[in-house]
C-alpha positions, -999 to +999 in steps of 0.1 A: +000+000+000+014+034-010+018+064+013-009+083-006-034+054-002-025+051+035-029+088+040-063+087+022-075+058+044-063+076+076-082+108+065-114+088+058-109+069+091-109+103+109-141+112+091-157+079+100-149+086+137-167+119+134-197+110+112-209+075+104-210+070+067-246+068+055-253+058+019-217+062+010-190+037+000-186+006+022-160+010+049-129-010+041-112-033+066-081-010+065-104+019+075-119+000+104-085-010+116-073+026+114-102+037+136-098+008+160-060+015+164-066+052+170-092+043+196-069+018+213-041+044+214-064+071+227-075+048+254-038+041+262-041+004+258-009-014+264+012-018+233+013-056+235-025-057+233-025-034+203+000-056+187-021-087+194-052-070+180-032-063+148-020-099+145-053-116+154-080-091+144-097-095+177-095-077+210-096-100+240-111-087+272-122-102+305-158-098+293-154-115+259-128-142+266-155-167+276-169-165+241-136-174+224-123-208+216-092-222+232-075-218+198-085-181+196-072-174+231-040-193+224-035-172+192-040-140+213-017-151+240+010-161+215+008-126+199+011-109+233+041-131+241+057-125+207+055-087+213+071-090+247+099-112+233+106-087+206+108-058+231+131-079+253+153-087+224+155-050+213+165-040+248+193-066+248+205-054+214+207-018+225+230-025+255 
């Protein structure tokens, strides 16, 4: 995806946050992700959970975990662990 396409999607995502699109073009998955990521960052969600959302396309909470399969929860946990390993490796590399 080019920089201009990304910028256009981010602009439209900002508009979607302000006014729900009625009768317009369907909202793309990339636009939904942009809105969701902005909301997660605004809410100061921990970065490993944002990373896991990006990897799994789901957001696991105490309230919804009971509705997910063991495989879905394992995928989420693996993504969180992967982020933490990457951060730990970066810290070691910087020393």
